[in-house]
VOGU-3710 file (C-alpha; in Angstrom, 3 decimals, decimal comma):
1> mgdhfekgqh> 52,840/94,982/53,518  52,457/91,513/52,023  53,555/89,384/49,101  51,040/90,987/46,715  52,306/89,402/43,484  50,270/89,238/40,331  50,198/86,367/37,862  52,804/86,746/35,108  55,239/88,821/37,132  56,865/85,936/39,037
11> allnegeene> 59,600/83,580/37,798  62,577/81,575/38,993  66,109/82,824/38,478  68,588/79,926/38,287  71,890/80,811/39,928  73,462/77,408/39,467  72,920/73,747/40,241  72,063/74,373/43,870  70,747/77,951/44,090  67,487/79,411/42,872
21> mevfgyrthg> 65,896/82,794/43,454  62,349/83,948/42,864  62,142/87,151/40,821  59,177/89,564/40,857  58,597/92,434/38,452  57,725/96,021/39,531  57,320/99,365/37,797  58,231/102,661/39,505  55,147/104,774/40,328  55,539/108,576/40,432
31> crqalcligs> 52,845/109,295/43,058  54,156/106,614/45,398  57,689/107,970/45,054  56,469/111,476/45,919  54,613/110,204/49,012  57,712/108,261/50,163  59,833/111,405/49,693  57,433/113,437/51,857  57,408/110,637/54,441  61,232/110,637/54,519
41> ilsfgilplv> 61,310/114,377/55,224  58,558/114,260/57,863  60,164/111,251/59,626  63,557/113,017/59,758  65,241/110,246/57,759  63,771/107,314/59,694  61,762/106,038/56,683  64,852/105,733/54,364  66,615/103,911/57,203  63,741/101,413/57,451
51> fywrpawhvw> 63,855/100,970/53,641  67,622/100,325/53,904  66,994/97,534/56,426  63,997/96,176/54,465  64,559/96,359/50,651  61,226/94,655/49,974  59,340/97,432/51,816  61,155/100,004/49,670  59,965/98,298/46,476  56,403/97,737/47,721
61> sncvpcslqe> 56,128/101,412/48,775  57,623/103,009/45,629  56,466/100,626/42,876  53,470/98,764/41,540  53,527/95,074/40,486  53,800/94,354/36,765  55,031/91,669/34,378  58,775/91,027/34,199  58,730/92,224/30,593  57,602/95,722/31,660
71> advvllrttd> 59,525/95,909/34,944  62,177/98,543/35,613  62,830/97,149/39,118  62,913/93,504/40,192  62,598/92,081/43,680  64,565/88,884/44,325  63,762/86,388/47,061  65,897/83,397/47,993  64,105/80,032/48,105  65,850/78,862/51,282
81> efqtysrkkv> 64,546/79,024/54,864  65,686/82,655/55,249  63,739/84,015/52,225  66,050/87,028/51,978  64,919/89,902/49,729  67,127/92,064/47,514  66,280/94,845/45,064  67,836/95,232/41,587  67,340/97,865/38,899  66,800/96,691/35,314
91> twiylsalss> 69,417/98,313/33,075  69,828/98,561/29,299  72,808/97,685/27,100  72,797/99,671/23,846  74,335/98,262/20,655  74,037/101,610/18,850  77,805/102,214/19,182  78,477/99,008/17,243  75,890/99,744/14,552  77,947/102,659/13,241
101> afgltpdhpl> 81,312/100,840/13,518  80,255/97,531/11,933  77,063/98,479/10,100  74,836/96,437/12,396  71,184/96,611/11,427  68,124/94,728/12,729  68,372/92,531/9,589  72,029/91,562/10,175  72,485/87,720/10,297  74,088/87,934/13,748
111> iteeeyiisr> 70,974/89,726/15,057  68,287/87,681/13,284  69,555/84,174/14,151  67,548/83,002/17,155  69,587/79,917/18,005  71,658/81,544/20,757  70,634/83,426/23,923  72,643/86,505/22,851  70,569/86,924/19,660  67,310/86,312/21,515
121> airkpdlkvr> 68,204/88,982/24,063  68,593/91,790/21,481  65,395/93,792/21,114  64,607/94,787/17,541  64,604/97,262/15,887  66,221/99,553/18,509  69,090/97,058/19,181  69,216/97,090/22,948  69,291/94,446/25,699  67,584/94,428/29,123
131> cikvqkiryv> 69,672/92,986/31,937  70,091/92,677/35,692  73,210/91,844/37,713  72,807/89,492/40,669  75,769/88,502/42,873  78,276/89,393/40,116  76,409/87,355/37,454  74,700/89,105/34,532  71,241/87,967/33,397  69,671/89,132/30,109
141> wnnleeqfqk> 66,017/89,159/29,119  65,252/86,403/26,580  62,618/88,010/24,340  61,551/84,645/22,898  61,117/82,724/26,162  60,212/85,851/28,196  62,521/85,202/31,133  65,887/86,336/32,513  68,731/83,970/31,619  72,351/83,801/32,674
151> igsledwlss> 74,848/85,087/30,111  78,596/84,526/29,861  78,588/80,822/28,946  78,238/78,699/25,838  74,836/77,009/25,606  74,621/73,528/27,178  72,598/72,082/24,291  75,476/72,405/21,791  76,714/69,099/20,372  80,408/68,371/19,861
161> akihlrfgsg> 79,974/68,571/16,061  78,263/71,970/16,389  81,067/73,299/18,634  83,755/72,167/16,162  81,833/73,567/13,162  80,543/76,840/14,633  83,426/77,839/16,918  86,408/75,766/15,721  87,745/78,560/13,505  87,063/81,377/15,983
171> ltreeqeirr> 84,650/84,315/15,903  84,445/87,265/13,549  85,279/90,743/14,830  81,569/91,697/14,867  80,642/88,613/16,931  83,401/89,337/19,433  82,315/92,958/19,941  78,620/92,036/20,365  79,494/89,331/22,885  81,880/91,655/24,798
181> licgpntidv> 79,170/94,260/25,148  76,437/91,810/26,235  78,464/89,282/28,288  80,698/91,850/29,961  84,451/91,631/30,615  86,179/88,368/31,469  87,310/89,557/34,892  86,899/88,375/38,460  86,811/91,823/40,007  86,761/92,079/43,775
191> eitpiwklli> 87,066/95,757/44,551  88,571/96,873/47,847  85,601/98,323/49,720  86,341/101,933/50,800  86,570/102,474/54,552  83,785/105,088/54,487  81,390/102,546/52,915  82,240/99,919/55,520  81,841/102,539/58,251  78,410/103,681/57,050
201> kevlnpfyif> 77,217/100,066/56,665  78,348/99,241/60,216  76,984/102,435/61,789  73,569/101,872/60,189  73,219/98,608/62,091  69,888/98,805/64,035  71,582/98,357/67,407  74,042/101,210/66,843  71,120/103,439/65,813  69,416/102,500/69,088
211> qlfsvclwfs> 72,634/103,294/70,996  72,819/106,700/69,295  69,232/107,406/70,329  69,988/106,296/73,938  73,155/108,413/74,173  71,340/111,529/72,901  68,614/110,976/75,488  71,142/110,569/78,322  73,033/113,719/77,346  69,754/115,651/77,456
221> edykeyafai> 69,282/114,351/81,018  72,874/115,262/81,982  73,716/111,552/82,371  77,144/112,017/80,768  79,492/109,449/82,364  77,556/106,363/81,254  76,875/107,946/77,844  80,605/108,553/77,282  81,393/104,949/78,295  78,890/103,606/75,744
231> iimsiisial> 80,282/105,926/73,024  83,877/104,761/73,652  82,886/101,063/73,631  80,854/101,525/70,419  83,692/103,366/68,625  86,173/100,600/69,545  83,716/97,901/68,413  82,978/99,659/65,092  86,687/100,337/64,442  87,659/96,680/65,013
241> tvydlreqsv> 84,841/95,390/62,786  85,686/97,827/59,960  89,389/96,894/60,240  88,603/93,142/59,969  86,271/93,657/56,990  88,831/95,852/55,233  91,586/93,242/55,764  89,368/90,506/54,263  88,530/92,739/51,299  92,218/93,468/50,604
251> klhrlveshn> 93,170/89,777/50,937  90,485/88,649/48,492  91,380/91,420/46,017  95,045/90,341/46,042  94,007/86,736/45,567  92,227/87,403/42,252  93,917/90,517/40,810  96,566/88,550/38,846  93,772/86,681/37,049  92,683/89,822/35,203
261> sitvsvlgrk> 96,038/90,693/33,604  96,958/87,648/31,472  97,924/87,955/27,800  96,499/85,221/25,556  96,572/84,245/21,856  93,138/84,254/20,221  92,241/82,846/16,809  89,866/85,053/14,795  87,776/83,702/11,924  89,136/86,359/9,545
271> dgvqelesrf> 91,898/88,102/11,509  94,042/85,051/12,338  95,949/84,744/15,628  96,134/87,890/17,761  97,604/88,734/21,164  94,864/89,918/23,518  94,330/90,762/27,177  92,296/88,034/28,861  89,605/90,501/30,012  88,486/90,830/26,364
281> lvpgdvlilt> 87,728/87,103/25,993  84,143/86,047/25,255  82,379/82,651/25,134  83,084/81,124/21,712  86,589/82,602/21,286  89,307/80,124/20,330  92,429/80,168/22,511  95,769/79,056/21,066  97,760/77,455/23,871  101,531/77,656/23,445
291> gnkvqmpcda> 104,347/76,972/25,857  104,167/75,818/29,434  103,147/77,309/32,793  100,038/79,059/31,461  97,383/80,218/33,952  93,884/79,642/32,536  91,919/82,957/32,534  88,584/81,265/31,735  86,904/77,864/31,439  87,727/76,445/28,009
301> llidgscvvd> 86,860/73,308/26,043  89,837/71,580/24,421  89,089/70,790/20,753  92,570/70,088/19,335  95,773/68,770/20,934  96,274/67,639/24,526  97,351/69,342/27,759  98,692/68,455/31,154  97,056/70,618/33,819  97,630/71,182/37,543
311> egmltgesip> 94,135/71,318/39,073  95,306/71,805/42,664  93,125/74,930/42,927  90,020/72,781/42,379  90,855/69,440/43,980  93,487/70,288/46,584  95,661/67,542/45,066  98,601/69,008/43,084  98,525/66,131/40,599  98,995/66,807/36,868
321> vtktplpkld> 95,868/65,805/34,945  95,936/64,963/31,234  93,226/66,707/29,200  92,128/65,245/25,877  90,350/67,007/22,971  86,570/66,824/22,585  85,914/64,204/19,881  83,956/65,347/16,840  80,926/63,028/16,862  77,930/63,074/14,529
331> ssapwktqse> 75,429/62,797/17,389  73,141/65,772/18,065  73,151/65,091/21,817  74,644/67,769/24,116  78,441/67,517/24,251  78,491/66,823/27,996  76,489/63,611/27,547  78,242/62,301/24,426  81,349/60,949/26,094  81,215/57,757/28,192
341> adykrhvlfc> 83,902/59,132/30,487  83,586/62,315/32,535  83,164/65,375/30,277  85,529/67,322/32,565  88,512/65,523/31,006  88,016/67,877/28,003  87,631/71,080/30,073  90,444/73,428/31,141  89,162/75,195/34,244  89,822/78,824/35,131
351> gteviqvkat> 92,547/79,262/37,746  94,245/75,948/36,922  97,727/75,893/35,413  98,516/74,366/32,030  101,966/72,907/32,658  102,470/71,193/29,300  100,848/71,301/25,862  101,170/68,729/23,098  100,034/69,700/19,598  98,706/67,273/16,995
361> csgnvravvl> 99,636/67,207/13,333  97,615/70,414/12,772  100,271/72,264/14,758  98,149/74,123/17,355  96,534/73,315/20,676  93,102/74,960/20,482  90,416/75,460/23,122  87,006/77,144/22,821  86,169/79,582/25,629  83,315/77,989/27,533
371> qtgfntakgd> 82,652/80,428/30,396  84,015/83,806/31,435  84,220/85,987/34,542  82,269/84,893/37,592  80,617/82,048/35,616  83,908/80,110/35,681  85,100/77,535/38,222  87,321/80,114/39,938  84,607/82,780/39,739  82,179/80,412/41,419
381> lvrsilypkp> 84,728/79,820/44,194  85,158/83,585/44,744  81,377/84,120/44,742  80,988/81,465/47,451  83,365/83,580/49,587  81,683/86,909/48,758  78,102/85,685/49,236  78,004/82,962/51,903  74,659/81,615/53,000  73,501/83,348/56,229
391> mnfklyrdai> 73,835/81,363/59,437  70,930/80,558/61,702  72,524/80,357/65,156  70,110/79,502/67,976  71,796/81,730/70,606  71,274/84,844/68,469  67,694/83,829/67,570  66,839/83,382/71,241  68,600/86,644/72,128  66,438/88,557/69,627
401> rfllcligta> 63,267/86,877/70,977  64,204/87,834/74,518  64,926/91,435/73,449  61,490/91,583/71,800  59,959/90,436/75,106  61,871/93,194/76,908  60,674/95,749/74,323  57,082/94,543/74,839  57,429/94,967/78,619  59,069/98,366/78,105
411> tigmiytlcv> 56,165/99,518/75,912  53,686/98,681/78,681  55,898/100,505/81,188  56,213/103,500/78,852  52,405/103,802/78,554  52,042/103,537/82,340  54,758/106,194/82,858  53,105/108,533/80,339  49,755/108,251/82,107  51,231/108,862/85,587
421> fvlngeppee> 53,416/111,844/84,625  50,706/113,482/82,477  48,202/113,190/85,330  50,914/114,523/87,675  51,081/117,681/85,544  54,743/117,308/84,564  56,038/119,421/81,633  55,619/117,653/78,238  59,397/117,439/77,546  59,919/115,728/80,942
431> vvkkaldvit> 57,066/113,312/80,231  58,650/112,312/76,890  62,123/111,911/78,440  60,858/109,705/81,274  58,803/107,560/78,879  61,769/107,052/76,520  63,991/106,324/79,522  61,953/103,202/80,221  62,861/101,831/76,744  66,612/102,420/77,285
441> iavppalpaa> 66,344/100,760/80,704  64,476/97,691/79,383  66,826/97,163/76,419  70,302/97,905/77,817  72,508/99,567/75,149  75,592/98,080/76,840  74,370/94,530/76,047  76,522/93,995/72,871  79,658/95,213/74,685  78,889/92,969/77,652
451> lttgiiyaqr> 78,285/89,925/75,425  81,652/90,370/73,675  83,615/90,297/76,960  83,951/86,491/76,953  84,695/86,515/73,243  87,575/89,010/73,624  89,267/86,928/76,329  88,762/83,704/74,336  90,275/85,405/71,266  93,360/86,387/73,296
461> rlkkrgifci> 93,828/82,814/74,549  93,444/81,459/71,002  96,055/83,917/69,725  98,559/82,567/72,278  97,984/79,097/70,780  98,626/80,385/67,244  94,949/80,450/66,198  93,932/83,756/64,619  90,354/84,927/64,200  88,900/87,433/61,716
471> spqrinvcgq> 85,287/86,941/62,849  85,186/86,986/66,681  81,414/86,359/66,803  82,083/82,839/65,453  83,948/81,912/68,667  80,574/81,459/70,405  79,460/79,164/67,571  82,536/76,945/68,164  81,029/75,948/71,487  78,019/74,445/69,702
481> lnlvcfdktg> 79,922/72,271/67,179  78,757/68,656/67,057  80,173/67,670/63,653  83,600/68,482/62,187  84,500/67,868/58,519  88,157/67,371/57,605  89,988/67,592/54,310  92,455/64,682/53,962  95,652/65,634/52,152  97,724/68,067/54,183
491> tltrdgldlw> 95,120/68,125/56,974  94,823/64,569/58,329  97,760/63,115/56,396  101,127/64,214/55,168  101,307/65,145/51,490  101,715/62,153/49,172  102,128/58,376/49,600  105,042/56,215/50,722  105,962/52,963/48,953  106,056/50,135/51,497
501> gvvpcdrngf> 106,903/47,241/49,177  105,883/45,050/46,238  104,525/41,467/46,256  105,554/39,709/42,993  103,777/36,579/41,834  104,442/33,683/39,469  102,609/30,464/38,596  103,259/29,142/42,111  101,473/32,100/43,737  102,663/35,163/45,627
511> qevhsfvsgk> 106,363/35,399/46,458  108,042/37,143/49,395  107,509/40,876/49,813  110,262/42,952/48,238  110,937/45,903/50,522  112,513/49,066/49,157  113,652/50,253/52,600  116,846/48,166/52,335  117,804/49,968/49,135  117,975/46,689/47,195
521> alpwgplcaa> 116,837/47,122/43,576  113,932/45,106/42,180  115,225/42,364/39,837  114,596/42,933/36,116  111,394/41,476/34,727  107,901/42,503/33,544  107,042/43,765/37,061  110,038/46,125/37,060  109,169/47,282/33,518  105,551/47,916/34,600
531> maschslill> 106,669/50,044/37,564  109,020/52,029/35,296  106,526/52,735/32,499  102,886/52,346/33,645  102,285/55,907/34,818  101,228/59,386/33,677  104,377/61,233/34,783  105,730/64,121/32,739  109,110/65,808/32,468  108,932/69,560/33,042
541> dgniqgdpld> 112,044/71,757/33,183  114,115/68,672/33,956  111,859/67,700/36,903  109,564/64,683/36,974  106,020/65,655/37,960  102,774/63,749/38,387  100,590/61,695/40,688  102,419/61,037/44,017  101,615/57,314/43,650  103,183/57,182/40,173
551> lkmfeatawe> 106,141/59,228/41,373  106,898/56,923/44,326  106,531/53,844/42,127  108,875/55,183/39,461  111,468/56,425/41,984  111,599/52,925/43,520  112,930/51,507/40,210  115,852/54,018/40,203  115,290/54,490/36,460  115,602/57,777/34,586
561> maisgddfhi> 113,185/59,639/32,336  113,958/61,544/29,135  112,352/62,869/25,970  113,583/61,142/22,824  115,622/63,400/20,529  115,540/63,755/16,752  118,191/61,019/16,449  115,916/58,488/18,207  114,548/56,265/15,415  112,560/53,157/16,285
571> kgvpahamvv> 109,743/51,749/14,170  106,361/52,866/15,480  107,800/55,274/18,048  106,891/58,948/17,434  109,489/61,704/17,671  109,887/63,336/21,110  108,281/60,372/22,877  108,683/59,776/26,596  111,452/57,245/27,228  112,395/55,628/30,554
581> kpcktdsqvp> 115,901/54,208/30,904  117,717/52,169/33,557  120,452/54,045/35,399  123,922/53,686/33,878  125,240/51,691/36,847  122,561/48,997/36,444  124,150/46,448/34,114  121,624/43,649/34,829  118,848/45,224/32,722  119,011/43,815/29,164
591> vegiailhqf> 117,087/46,705/27,497  118,373/50,209/26,768  115,045/51,762/27,567  111,251/51,698/27,181  109,359/54,202/25,016  105,807/55,063/26,113  103,715/55,105/22,924  100,162/55,610/24,148  98,222/56,072/27,384  94,682/55,154/28,314
601> pfssalqrmt> 94,462/57,554/31,273  93,284/56,645/34,738  89,595/57,097/35,428  88,034/56,784/38,881  85,003/55,188/37,200  87,151/52,569/35,442  89,595/52,234/38,394  92,562/51,554/36,116  95,031/52,967/33,602  96,870/51,274/30,749
611> vivqevggdr> 99,923/52,127/28,654  101,308/50,749/25,389  105,119/50,695/25,395  107,949/49,641/23,129  111,136/48,126/24,508  114,196/49,517/22,727  115,279/46,567/20,635  112,589/44,359/22,174  108,852/43,625/22,363  105,808/45,851/22,271
621> lafmkgaper> 103,883/45,482/25,531  100,784/46,710/27,333  100,865/47,343/31,090  97,845/47,876/33,346  97,744/49,347/36,842  94,677/49,818/39,048  92,362/48,498/41,752  93,332/44,850/42,426  89,859/43,396/41,792  89,480/45,296/38,520
631> vasfcyaetv> 92,944/44,366/37,237  92,459/40,684/38,187  89,183/40,614/36,197  91,107/41,385/32,975  93,713/38,651/33,555  93,813/34,975/32,647  92,346/33,183/35,677  95,293/30,793/35,922  97,750/33,715/36,330  95,895/35,124/39,367
641> pasfvselqi> 97,091/33,338/42,554  94,496/31,289/44,443  95,334/33,241/47,609  94,621/36,569/45,867  91,620/37,541/48,071  93,216/36,576/51,399  96,544/38,233/50,489  94,758/41,424/49,488  92,755/41,447/52,727  95,939/41,136/54,811
651> yttqgfrvia> 97,193/44,486/53,491  93,908/46,404/53,213  92,927/45,603/56,815  96,277/47,038/57,942  95,387/50,315/56,253  97,658/49,993/53,205  96,707/51,192/49,741  97,074/48,256/47,310  97,567/48,555/43,548  97,730/45,582/41,151
661> laykkletdh> 99,871/45,316/37,993  99,413/43,179/34,858  100,776/42,982/31,293  100,548/41,352/27,864  102,581/41,239/24,637  101,190/43,034/21,573  101,641/42,561/17,855  104,034/45,125/16,375  102,279/45,307/12,983  99,354/47,380/14,402
671> httaltrekv> 99,580/51,147/14,833  98,936/52,168/18,445  96,082/54,539/17,542  94,248/51,671/15,805  94,147/49,634/19,028  91,000/50,108/21,104  91,091/50,119/24,893  88,873/47,025/24,991  91,292/45,058/22,801  94,372/46,115/24,776
681> esdliflgll> 92,784/45,488/28,161  92,092/41,763/27,714  93,876/38,434/28,287  96,483/39,933/30,602  99,034/38,187/32,833  98,884/39,118/36,531  102,219/40,481/37,837  101,751/41,304/41,516  100,708/43,873/44,105  102,159/47,278/44,927
691> ilenrlkeet> 101,771/48,224/48,622  101,647/51,916/49,607  100,796/53,822/52,738  99,365/57,304/53,220  100,988/58,315/56,521  98,971/60,259/59,043  100,266/63,298/60,847  101,241/62,368/64,401  98,539/64,597/65,925  95,651/63,232/63,812
701> kpvleelisa> 94,708/60,048/65,676  94,740/61,484/69,257  92,670/64,512/68,179  90,060/62,368/66,390  89,848/60,056/69,412  89,302/63,083/71,668  86,519/64,423/69,420  84,802/61,032/69,115  84,959/60,493/72,904  83,283/63,929/73,300
711> rirtvmitgd> 80,471/62,692/70,971  81,468/65,077/68,201  81,040/63,467/64,783  84,023/63,441/62,435  83,656/63,352/58,642  86,233/63,256/55,860  85,644/65,320/52,677  88,460/64,953/50,156  89,232/65,377/46,486  91,406/62,247/46,615
721> nlqtaitvar> 90,685/58,636/45,669  87,848/56,842/47,526  89,907/53,772/48,463  92,688/55,942/49,886  90,107/57,901/51,902  88,624/54,682/53,364  92,118/53,489/54,291  92,962/56,777/56,022  89,598/56,756/57,861  90,380/53,329/59,295
731> tsgmvsesqk> 94,004/54,148/60,166  93,087/57,414/61,871  90,336/55,888/64,012  87,544/57,823/62,298  86,168/54,341/61,520  86,989/51,844/64,274  87,999/48,211/63,710  84,601/46,870/64,789  82,671/49,125/62,402  81,767/48,330/58,802
741> vilieanett> 82,181/50,584/55,771  79,400/50,494/53,176  80,412/51,850/49,790  77,532/53,646/48,019  77,622/54,033/44,238  74,894/55,919/42,375  74,522/55,987/38,602  72,835/58,628/36,443  69,902/57,944/34,154  71,314/56,498/30,908
751> gsssasiswt> 69,051/55,768/27,949  66,253/53,448/29,044  67,702/52,657/32,499  66,674/54,864/35,409  68,969/56,214/38,108  70,087/53,546/40,555  72,021/53,079/43,792  74,207/50,124/44,673  76,099/49,542/47,874  78,892/47,211/48,826
761> lveekkhity> 80,209/46,056/52,158  83,840/46,977/51,606  85,173/43,969/53,555  82,951/41,365/51,895  82,516/42,937/48,442  78,847/41,921/48,478  76,811/44,017/46,025  73,176/45,002/46,507  71,505/47,211/43,917  68,332/49,253/44,119
771> gnqnnyinir> 66,689/51,182/41,302  64,541/54,262/41,484  61,531/52,287/42,700  63,298/50,702/45,688  65,304/53,535/47,178  65,857/52,089/50,636  68,669/50,283/52,436  68,006/47,542/54,975  70,988/48,057/57,266  69,925/45,337/59,737
781> eevsengkeg> 70,077/42,776/56,945  73,597/43,816/55,944  75,110/44,462/59,385  73,540/41,626/61,289  76,159/40,818/63,900  76,461/44,378/65,210  73,123/46,068/64,795  73,524/49,042/67,086  73,507/52,594/65,755  76,870/53,828/64,542
791> syhfalsgks> 78,206/50,324/63,774  78,528/51,188/60,093  79,712/54,140/58,009  78,774/55,133/54,469  81,464/56,049/51,922  80,664/57,646/48,573  82,192/59,712/45,791  81,287/63,205/44,572  79,595/61,718/41,499  77,368/59,496/43,653
801> fhvisqhfss> 76,598/62,417/45,991  75,455/64,476/42,989  73,225/61,666/41,619  71,664/61,014/45,050  71,007/64,761/45,514  69,309/64,920/42,101  67,350/61,639/42,016  67,157/60,315/45,583  66,799/63,500/47,640  64,522/61,800/50,197
811> llpkilingt> 67,270/59,244/50,847  70,073/61,792/51,261  69,380/62,730/54,948  69,379/59,028/55,928  72,735/58,521/54,198  74,249/61,638/55,764  73,319/60,509/59,296  75,955/57,773/58,918  77,994/59,210/56,023  81,631/59,510/57,086
821> ifarmspgqk> 83,803/59,301/53,941  83,197/61,561/50,933  85,864/61,313/48,202  86,464/62,904/44,787  84,428/65,908/45,937  84,594/69,122/43,906  84,688/72,509/45,742  80,994/73,063/44,983  80,077/69,601/46,269  82,031/70,210/49,486
831> sslveefqkl> 79,962/73,365/50,109  76,710/71,544/49,272  77,573/68,700/51,652  78,249/71,119/54,514  74,917/72,815/53,780  73,085/69,458/53,782  74,575/68,625/57,195  73,370/72,013/58,453  69,844/71,167/57,271  69,980/68,160/59,601
841> dyfvgmcgdg> 70,507/70,596/62,534  74,211/69,899/62,898  76,553/72,699/63,892  79,255/72,072/61,329  82,964/72,843/61,523  85,227/72,517/58,469  89,015/72,134/58,654  91,063/72,367/55,443  94,149/73,842/53,867  93,527/74,242/50,119
851> andcgalkma> 91,848/76,663/47,735  89,345/73,910/46,930  88,128/74,094/50,559  87,265/77,827/50,416  83,558/77,410/49,705  83,086/74,800/52,439  85,132/76,859/54,938  82,856/79,839/54,276  79,662/77,766/54,314  80,398/75,975/57,591
861> hvgislseqe> 79,373/77,466/60,929  83,084/77,434/61,787  85,827/77,322/59,133  89,394/76,533/60,224  92,221/77,015/57,727  95,588/75,313/58,233  97,118/77,462/55,490  97,766/81,176/55,122  97,054/81,043/51,379  93,617/81,120/49,665
871> asvaspftsk> 91,832/79,126/52,376  92,583/81,741/55,056  90,670/84,382/53,048  87,437/82,390/53,334  87,951/81,043/56,825  87,056/82,828/60,104  89,927/80,984/61,841  93,513/80,370/60,701  95,933/78,133/62,590  99,673/78,795/62,424
881> tpniecvphl> 100,249/75,133/63,382  99,482/73,018/60,278  97,705/70,157/62,054  94,265/69,520/63,538  95,270/70,049/67,187  93,650/73,475/66,871  90,148/71,953/66,544  89,625/70,772/70,178  91,277/73,984/71,455  88,797/76,019/69,429
891> ikegraalvt> 85,800/74,008/70,667  86,927/74,360/74,310  87,415/78,125/74,019  84,095/78,382/72,182  82,300/76,621/75,011  83,984/78,860/77,581  82,976/81,989/75,629  79,448/80,649/75,188  79,027/80,066/78,935  80,384/83,584/79,606
901> sfcmfkymal> 77,936/85,039/77,038  75,008/83,247/78,714  76,066/84,561/82,117  76,506/88,123/80,811  73,130/87,923/79,105  71,465/86,843/82,335  73,303/89,554/84,291  72,365/92,365/81,860  68,771/91,155/81,645  68,518/91,000/85,449
911> ysmiqrqtaf> 70,194/94,411/85,718  67,644/95,974/83,357  64,764/94,293/85,188  65,961/95,646/88,571  66,446/99,103/87,035  62,976/98,939/85,482  61,457/97,837/88,800  63,121/100,822/90,494  61,733/103,156/87,816  58,241/101,715/88,303
921> qitsfcsriw> 58,514/102,182/92,061  59,476/105,866/91,589  56,588/106,331/89,179  54,235/104,592/91,608  55,488/106,849/94,440  54,818/109,920/92,268  51,292/108,706/91,560  50,618/108,309/95,289  52,114/111,668/96,306  50,173/113,594/93,611
931> plqlllg> 46,723/113,544/95,454  48,505/114,573/98,672  49,993/117,597/96,911  46,507/118,614/95,737  45,099/118,377/99,296  47,917/120,454/100,778  47,261/123,060/98,101
//
């Protein structure tokens, strides 16, 4: 059988940014099916078993190649090194039920418009849609472009104006029903696999089939004791595997079941606002968001009003994020490319929690459903757990090769045995038994049980240390680890930041550090006002919530936060504005409070945030907070102390996180919405530096030192800020004092400029930029005084990683060889990074504690969860102790189990060879005694 594919029947099926599958069309052939049925009967069920193990053979035997348009069966092949085949039946979705209810005809406007994939998928005049379902995602046949396309998402080409115009008022009832039928329900269904299915799947493993054959043979030879021993060991092994798989299935089902039973308010074009179960949502529906603490059941695009969202499920950082509405621009460019800032600031992701909504003058907070079901951010996370990429572990590859050698030797021995016993005149049944015996001797059926001996003992020792394992076979892999990736927050460090102090400045330069440890309050002034008001904190159920940095800064002022009531009347201050007030005991503060009028939110690209505030009975001011160099660049030069660079270096080299503050006075005759960010963020007065520390867990540094001394690479992958990650890497010893950190920044293609990479020596802030034509880095030139390998580390963000993967793929392996710090990484990017390390022949371990780590934990050779929540579902190992001490323990036990497995393999192989030699000697003796028997008559 070969890849006999005809022209026109082959295409690529895009599964996402990273995954592609080749799809081949086939048509079922009656004669071939009949021949395969006869073959199945004559082979006593062996042929269907072979087809079960090899889906491609099943398709090639039963079907004939054809174009995808005519196919009723498709064969999918992954484009990775494994080239795994899978078989899918093409099914039909019929719209005939809707034609009677809504009078749908082939001439209906919803059917004839060919702008959207849904309309292009409907075949006229019989109103039906061809589709396939691959890894929980539905693909429909696009009749115009003649290819399968993913359904369940709004089209990427839509402009912001088109989204507002076409979907802003909701969908009609007919549109909703058509989309429900074609896109499928908005559910993330993970069914609990029945035990009988798990049992059948496990029993049909080729090795268990071989064991069954061996046991039957031994019983026929009255070799019962050994046969019973093998049966008992196999039953125990199967039972434990089925139990583990069932537990994982139940855990994952419980994790997602609440997602499918959320009640939402949906705006219809003609029907108005209706209460609806979330499973009925379709792309293009308009959600009305009301109240707080709302779990998002889909990915949605905010078009009116603003929201504060907890994206901890995606980033691992439980920091409220402000979402702003998609602006209505006249440009025809796709909506994702229209905004200068990250388009994700307009998107509410599935699985995240909307903790506060703020309506505009229109009265409603509206969001257009962008993606449903497994197409969503949460769905993608669950799919990464359900369908991990297969592992290519060298021990198992070599084991299979060795078994094939044994089978080859056994085949020769079987032929020799057949010849000898046939010539010796033995009965046919005895000849067959003796020949088959040679196979069972050469390939010992007890080999799997013997190989798991070391694993079982290692698992027991791990359990005593509080490390639990749901995939015992991975213990062997632990012994091969040579690179371990760590999440930061909650894994390497404690949650949150601690405020160490503040360094005020005046015209004479920096003043003495004001420490908050003593409990002494910061004197009133612009610096105190900046710390009290320049943040994105919110008040929810009487509790202040927000970024840990903002929270620590605000708490240090000992001020209070409140929402202004209806009786709060100040010119230019909207009703129900956020107001910060000094505590009642503080009589030195001359203002009653500060109202926060407008925020320019923090952006990692801009490295700053700005607020416009109004002092009660005082001035209107603007405060800026951000990276010291960026803030200083917006200030009058004379207000920035001459010792700015040296002072900053003192704190950064000690591992502190440093934030700068600045301010300016504003005219009160301008409305806040009329002020642009560029106008507000200019001609500022520098106020001083805020010094924070991200404290490590006590166990972090010794463990990292132990791993590094054992020549095991350590890498940090975090959703947190890049500067914080660099600081933690230095403090923890992941990057030593003598080593340099090179910051890599990559920018997308914009207009006429091509994609480019720039890098900066973090200590010297020296920039070097290369465009697409010069994609190389001369490390010797930049790290001249310490040119040996490993004297530098690369640090980059998720955005830069994505750009490099897309535009500088040849450079990526070179960066990863010395890449140590990866910040602002999304869950998908974490998984991709782990996969890229694996391509470089690293055995990768991943240690994390959040839902955002699930994909990477599943993708890694060894995933270690420090939490019993979502991460433990995806991870083979879970540690009861929430620190990284478990990592070296796991590697040590893995190496011990690996050595035991090697020894058992050698023993069983030697045992079978000795047994085979004995069998050959008996056969040889029979061949010599046979002529003697003839002579003696």
